[in-house]
N, C-alpha and C positions, 0 to 999 in steps of 0.2 A: 166756382171751381170746386170740384168734388174730390175729397180726400178718402182714400181707401186704405184699410189695414191689411198688410200682407203677413202671412205666417209661414215660416220656413221650419221644416223638421229635419234634424241631422241625426244620423245613427252612428254612434261611435262604438266600434267593436274592440273590446279589450282582449288582450292576449296574455299568455303565461309563458314563462321560461323556467325550465328546471334541468337539473343535471347532477353530475358528480365531480368532486375535486379529488384527484388521486395523485400519488407520487409516481413519477414515470420510471419505475423500476420494473423488474421482470414480472412481478405479481400485481403491479398497480395498487399499492397499499393505499387504503382510504385515508384522507387527511381530515383531521378535525381541529378545532381551535382557530379557524380562519374565518374571515368575513368577506363575502363577495359583494361588490358594490357596482351598480349600474348607473351611469350618468348619460344624459341629463336626468335629473329627478332625484338623485341621491338615494335610490332604492337599495336597501341592504338586506342580506340574508346570511345568518350565522350558519356555518357549515356544521351539520350534525349527522353522524353516521356516514360521513363522506358526501352527503347530499346537500344541495341548495335549491331554492325555488323562489320564484317571483310571480305575482299575479296582478291583475288589473293594470297591465302595461299597455301603452299605445304602440302600434307598429312603428318601426323606425330603426335607426342605427344607434346602438348603445356602446359606450366605452366601458370596458370591463376592468376592474381592478380587484386585487386580492390582498387583504391585510392580515398579517400574522398577529391577530388579537389574542391568541392563546399562548404567546411567547414560546412557540415551539423552537427547540434548539436545532442547529444545523449540524451536519456531520458527513462522513463518507468521503472526505476530500484528501487525496494523497498523490504520490508521484505517478501512480498508474493512470489517474485521470489526465495528468500532464502528458504522459506517453501516448494516450489515445488522441489527445488534441494534436500532437505532432504527427501521428499516423494519419489522422483525417486530413490535415492540411496538405499532406503529400499525395494521398489517394482518396479524395473525398467520395463519399457514398451518400445517398439520400437519407437524411435524418430529420426528426421532428424539430420544429423551430424552438421549442422549449429547451431541447438539448443543445442546440446551436447557441442560443443565448446564454445558457448556463456555462458554456465553455468560453464564451467571448467576455472574459473577465476584464479585459482592457476597454471594452465597449467601443470598438472602432469598426464594427461590422465585418470583422475578419477573424478566423481562427488561425493563429500563427504561433511561432516559437515564443513570442513575448507573452502570450497567454499561458503557455505551458510553464514558463519560468515563474510567473506570478502564482500559479497554482502550487508549484513546488514550494515557493516561499511561504504561501499560506499554510501549507502542511507543516513545514519546518518550524514556523513560529506559532503554531496552534491558533491560527486565525488572528494574530496580532503582529503586524497591522492587518486590519480587515480590508475588504474591497473598498477602494477609495470612492468610486462613484457608482457602485452597484448595490442593490438591496441583497441581503443574504439569501433571499428566496427569489426564484424565477418562475413565472407562470405564463402559459399560453394555451389557447383552445386547441384541442386535438382536431385535426382536419387533414385529410389526404392532400389537399391543395396547399397545405402549409409546410411541406417538406422543403428542406434546403439541401442542395447537392453540389454547391460550389461557393467559393468566396467571390465577392462579398454577398452578404444577405440583403434581401429586399423584401418588404420594407425594412428600414434600419431599426436598430434597437431602441431608437428614440420614438418610434411609432407605437402608440398605445394599442393594445389588443381590443378588437371590436366584435360585436355580434349584430348581424343584420337580420331583423325578424319582421316578417309580414304576417305570420300566423303563429299559433302555438308552437313553441320549440321545446321538445322534450329530449331527454337523454344526451344533452350537451355535456361533453367531457372537457374539463380543464385539467391540464397536466401541470404538476409542480415539480421543481427540482431545487435542491440546495445549489446556489451558485458555485460553480467549480466542480460539481459532481458529474463530470462528463461521462464516466462509465456507469453511472446510475446504480451504484452499489449500496447506497444508504437504505436502511430499513427504518423509517420514522416510527413504526409501531413499537420498536424495541430500542430504547435509548441507552440501555446499560452496556458498558464496555465488557466484552468477553474476550478471552484469548483468541488469537489468530488460529484459524483452522488450516492454514497453509504454510505457516512458518514457525519454527521452534529454534531455541538456542540452548546448546549444551556447553558444559564447562570442560575446558582442557586442563593441562598441567599448570600448576601455580608457578609463576616466575618470581625471581628474587629482585627486589629493588630497595634502595635506601631512600630516606627522606630527602626531598629536593631534587631527586633524579628525574630526568625526562627520558622516555623510551617509547618505542613503537609497540602497539598492541593490535595485532592483526585480527581481522574477522574472516574466517574461512567458511567455504561451503563444503559440506560432506560429500556431495555428489556433483557430477558435471551439469552445468546449467549455462544457458545463454541469457544474459541479463540486459534488459532495456530500461528498467526502472527499479529504484530502491526506495522503500519506505520503512524506516526503522524508528521505533520508539523504545528506548531502553532506560532502565533505572540504574543508578550508580551512587555511591556515597560521595557527594560533592564536598563534604567536609574533609575527605581524605585524598580525593583525586581532582585534578583540573584537566579539562580537555583543551589541548593547545591547538589542535587542528585535525582534520579528517581528509584523507586523500583516497583516490580510487585505486583499488587493487594494490600493486606495488609501484604505482606511478607517482612518485613524489611530487611531480610538477602538475598533477591534475587534482586540484582541490575540490572537495565536495561540500555542498551547503549543509550546515549543521547549526543547531541552536541549543543552548543549555538554559533550562529554567528550573531552579532548585535542584532536585535530584534526577531530573528527567533530561535525557539527551535525545534529540530528534535529528535524524539524518535523512536527506532527500536528494535524489539524483535521477535524471533521465537523459536519454540521448537517442537520436534516430539511428545511431550506430551501436548495435548491441555489443556487450562485453562477453566473449566466450570464455568460460572457465572450466577447467578440468576438475575432477574430483580432488578434494583437499587443496584447492588453489585459493589464493587470497582474494577476497571480495573487496574489502576496505582495509585501510590502515589508520588507526587512531593514534595520534601523538598525545601521550598522557604524561602528566607530571604528578608524582607522589608528593603531596604537600609536607607530610611528616612521616617519620618512621612508624611502621605499624607495631602493635604490641607483639610480644613473643607468641609464635604459633598462630597469629591472626592472618587470615586470608580474605581478600575481598574479590567479588566477582561483579560483572555486569549481568543484569537480568533483563529479559524481554518483558515489556509492559503488557498487561492484559488488555489488548486493544486490537480489534480486527483490522485496523489500518496497517498493521505490520504485514508486509508482503513484498515479494519480488515479482516483477513482470518481465516477460520476454520481449524480443524485438518487435513483435506484433501487438504489444500492449495487453497480452493475455496473462492473467495471474498464474504463476508457476506453483503447482501443488506440491505438498510434502517436502518443502525445503528445510534442511537442517543446517544451522550455522553453528560454529564453534569458536569460543574465545578462551584464552588463558586467563587464570586468576592472577592475583598479585599478592606476594607475601614479603615480609620484611627481611632484610639481610644487611649486615654492616658492610658487606663487600660490594653491595650494589648489584647491578644486573649481571647474572652469571654468564660464563662463556657460551653456553648453549643458546641462551636467549639472545645474546648480542649478535648472533649470526642467523637467527630465525627461531623456529620451533618445530617440534616433531608433529608430522601430519600423517593420518592413516584413514583410508576410506576404501569403498569398493563400488563398482558399477558394472552392470545394472544391479539393483537391489530392490525387490526380490529378483531372483534369476532362476533359470531352469537347469541347464547343464554346466555352464561355466560362468565365472565372473572374474573381473579384473581387480586385483588389489593394487591400489596406488598409495605410495607413501613418499614423504619428503624428509630427508635427514638434514638437520641444521648444520652438522659438521660430520666429519668421517668418524666411524665407530663400528661397533660390533652389533650385528642384527640377528634376531631370532624371530620367526613367525610360525605360529601354530594355531590350529583350529580345534576347538573342543565342542562337544555336544552340551546340552543344558544340564547334564549330570556331572560335567567336569572332566569327562574322559577325552583324551587326545585322539582325534580321528584323522589328523593329517599334520605333519610337520613340513612346512614349505621351505623354511630357511633355518639353519641351526649354526649359531655362533660364527656368522660370516662377516668378515671385514668389508665394509662398503663405503664408497665415497659420499661426500655431501651432495645433496641435490635430489632430483626426482627419480623415483624407481617404480616399476610396475612388474607384476607377474600374474599369470593366469592360474586360477584355482579350478581344477577339473573335479567337479562334485558329482559326476555321473554315478559313482558307487555309493553315494550317501542317500539316505532316505530324505524325503521332504520334511522340512521343519526349520527350527531356529538354531543357529550355531553362533559361537563366539570366536572371532578371530583376534588374536593378541599379537602385537608387535612389541618386542623388548629391545631396548636400545641402550648400549653402554658406551661411554666415552669419558676419558680422563677422570675416572673415579666416580662419575655421575651415572645414574640409572634412570631411565624414563620408560613408561609403559603406556601404550594406547590399546584399548579394546573396543571393537565395534561389533554390532549385531548384524549378522548376515542371514538371509532367509532363502532357503532352497525350496522352490516349487516343483510341481510335477513336470 
């Protein structure tokens, strides 16, 4: 019997995979401090400059995972994200899977109201409790075939992301999002908190209260808005005040989610039915308790935290620009809450602002009293007296200012209100354009 030796030659072609890891926001911010892993094989690549790469791989199907090895913080999650989840669930449009999964915080392969509620809770509690069964970061490869346009998603959230490679794969993009950041507003390259550029808070008249008293402290909008979501982070002296509750507008039976942590108050709300508000109308009502009488001549105010999550959104979940809110301060009095405050507070605003020819002045009187309204230029000269020492009833009032004879520029409108020996004044800035 003859034995022969046989020699077989195999040629194995190695391939490479490279691409970028970026945050799925408007500018696709490069992400660093993450590790991309391919299995089987446990191949790892530390993301640097937003890029990752692998070499000497065999063709095949690889499971892709991304690990937050650089301890990158999460952010950008508020009630506007919840509002957009609600809007998408009603009228879904094609979106990237990474965005869908970031919104599916309940992890049931649907975007529904329960996801929106948990996103609001996450914002209000500042991430405590965190997502119960979700990683704080969500990743998925960018691919036109990976769009989701209806509930439920397929494959499910339990399916790992994969890459099928038969040759060199370059320019593979993996998108990342903070879980919950459905509107993709976070900017991971800048982690510092800065003041909101869409929302501000001004101080109204100080109201009187005595130690131990409970009273309502409304939050008003200076201009007319239609609100579908509220995200507020405010600071207040928790050693002097206790927050007993928060309700929507003047609806005492509509509680709003809130949370107090130290001196910080967070308020979150969203609804598929937007809340229409006129100028100088109540957005929220805080039920507040003054723990002890304040010192003589001491006044305390709520302030808006320096945080870009402070914003209002409309019924389509779009952020409303240039919103100005107003709240009264609190000062001490042995008599407790004064008669004016017990019936409300003085409100004064105008819309539109800026305006061209005319603008509507809107004001609310807490009780009946004497009203004067005049307009001055920036030098202090009176250019128009609209109302002079007129007795008016409590409630809402409007009048139209015809500024066609005025030059373009900035003017001050002042409302003076007198009742039962008390005087209150509100001054607003109005802008006349060409």
